[in-house]
C-alpha angles and dihedrals in degrees: 000000000000117000115229124220103221096189092052092048092048092049092051091048094050092046092049092050093049092050092049094047091059098243093126100020093076098041114154123230093228092099091057092048091048091049093051091048089049091053090049092050092049091051092047095048095043093049091053093046117111097191139024094261091050086056091050090048089048090054090051090048090052089057095053103030094108090058091049090048093052091046093053091044091054091048089052094049096046 
């Protein structure tokens, strides 16, 4: 008698249902673009850092740079 792996079967079932419902089928590429921009910002800020803490601050800036960009854009437009 063949032993069934319940966790594996449940995972396959859930994955199949999510794909059919359209949750992942219509995924947008914005996450990929944001991730690539984040990596670029991290590289830029860390290269310009002169100390360890400047590098840490640069990493934190790379996380929030889109919010800063939108804020400055709104200040410019208003």
